[in-house]
ZAMAR-296224 format. One record per residue (C-alpha): x, y, z; residue in one letter; residue number from 1. Coordinates in Angstrom, 1 decimal. Layout:
<atoms>
[[X Y Z] "a" NUM]
...
</atoms>
This chain:
<atoms>
[[-0.5 0.1 0.1] "x" 1]
[[1.6 3.5 -1.4] "x" 2]
[[2.0 6.0 1.8] "x" 3]
[[1.3 9.3 1.5] "x" 4]
[[3.6 12.0 3.5] "x" 5]
[[3.7 15.0 4.5] "x" 6]
[[6.2 17.3 2.6] "x" 7]
[[6.7 18.6 6.0] "x" 8]
[[7.8 15.1 7.3] "x" 9]
[[10.3 14.5 5.1] "x" 10]
[[12.6 17.6 5.6] "x" 11]
[[15.9 16.4 7.7] "x" 12]
[[15.5 13.8 6.9] "x" 13]
[[18.4 11.5 6.7] "x" 14]
[[19.9 10.2 3.3] "x" 15]
[[21.7 7.4 2.4] "x" 16]
[[22.6 5.7 -1.6] "x" 17]
[[20.9 3.3 -3.0] "x" 18]
[[24.4 1.7 -1.8] "x" 19]
[[23.6 2.0 2.0] "x" 20]
[[26.1 5.4 2.2] "x" 21]
[[25.4 8.3 4.7] "x" 22]
[[24.7 11.7 2.5] "x" 23]
[[23.5 13.8 4.5] "x" 24]
[[20.0 15.2 5.0] "x" 25]
[[16.9 16.5 2.8] "x" 26]
[[17.4 20.3 3.4] "x" 27]
[[14.2 21.9 1.3] "x" 28]
[[12.2 20.0 -1.4] "x" 29]
[[11.2 21.7 -5.6] "x" 30]
[[8.4 22.2 -6.5] "x" 31]
[[6.8 22.5 -9.9] "x" 32]
[[3.3 22.9 -10.7] "x" 33]
[[2.4 21.2 -7.4] "x" 34]
[[4.1 18.3 -8.1] "x" 35]
[[7.9 17.3 -5.9] "x" 36]
[[11.3 18.3 -8.9] "x" 37]
[[13.1 17.8 -6.5] "x" 38]
[[15.3 18.4 -3.0] "x" 39]
[[17.8 19.8 -2.1] "x" 40]
[[20.0 17.7 -0.1] "x" 41]
[[22.4 19.4 2.6] "x" 42]
[[26.1 17.3 2.2] "x" 43]
[[27.4 15.9 5.5] "x" 44]
[[30.2 13.6 6.1] "x" 45]
[[32.7 11.7 3.9] "x" 46]
[[30.5 12.1 0.9] "x" 47]
[[31.4 16.0 0.6] "x" 48]
[[34.9 15.0 -0.7] "x" 49]
[[33.2 12.9 -2.9] "x" 50]
[[30.9 15.3 -4.8] "x" 51]
[[34.0 18.0 -5.2] "x" 52]
[[33.7 19.4 -1.6] "x" 53]
[[30.1 21.0 -2.3] "x" 54]
[[28.2 21.1 0.5] "x" 55]
[[24.5 20.7 -0.7] "x" 56]
[[23.4 19.5 -3.9] "x" 57]
[[20.2 18.9 -5.9] "x" 58]
[[18.2 15.3 -6.9] "x" 59]
[[15.4 14.7 -9.0] "x" 60]
[[12.9 13.3 -7.4] "x" 61]
[[12.8 10.2 -11.0] "x" 62]
[[16.1 9.6 -8.9] "x" 63]
[[14.8 8.9 -5.5] "x" 64]
[[14.2 5.5 -4.6] "x" 65]
[[12.6 5.4 -1.5] "x" 66]
[[11.3 8.4 1.5] "x" 67]
[[9.8 6.6 4.9] "x" 68]
[[11.9 6.8 8.4] "x" 69]
[[15.5 7.6 5.8] "x" 70]
[[15.9 8.9 2.2] "x" 71]
[[17.1 7.0 -0.3] "x" 72]
[[18.7 8.0 -3.5] "x" 73]
[[20.0 6.0 -6.2] "x" 74]
[[23.7 6.8 -6.3] "x" 75]
[[24.0 6.5 -9.8] "x" 76]
[[22.3 10.2 -9.3] "x" 77]
[[25.4 11.8 -8.3] "x" 78]
[[27.8 13.8 -9.3] "x" 79]
[[30.6 11.7 -8.5] "x" 80]
[[34.2 12.2 -9.3] "x" 81]
[[35.8 9.1 -11.5] "x" 82]
[[36.4 6.2 -9.7] "x" 83]
[[40.5 6.5 -10.3] "x" 84]
[[39.8 10.2 -8.5] "x" 85]
[[38.0 8.3 -5.1] "x" 86]
[[40.5 5.8 -5.0] "x" 87]
[[43.8 7.7 -4.6] "x" 88]
[[41.5 9.9 -2.1] "x" 89]
[[41.5 7.1 0.1] "x" 90]
[[44.8 6.3 0.6] "x" 91]
[[45.9 9.2 1.3] "x" 92]
[[44.2 9.1 3.6] "x" 93]
[[44.8 5.3 4.7] "x" 94]
[[48.9 7.0 3.8] "x" 95]
[[47.7 9.8 7.2] "x" 96]
[[46.6 7.6 10.0] "x" 97]
</atoms>
């Protein structure tokens, strides 16, 4: 059964990728003609490094997989750095520790 949520209930929810990575929190909803067009996510934690240091991103609604206790987003929709750059960052972090 489809459950309807108020937009005010969704704001502030934690957002995760479908791969299980914590992305941030839902900060705002973008409406067009009384329909949800996109979501602004305040990026926190490690994911900020992978999206070129951005503090927030806008995700089109079509890439949202689920809205419930948490907000799940299709990871393929994120503007992530190339895999090689990401691996280099992780290697550099491991050397610092």
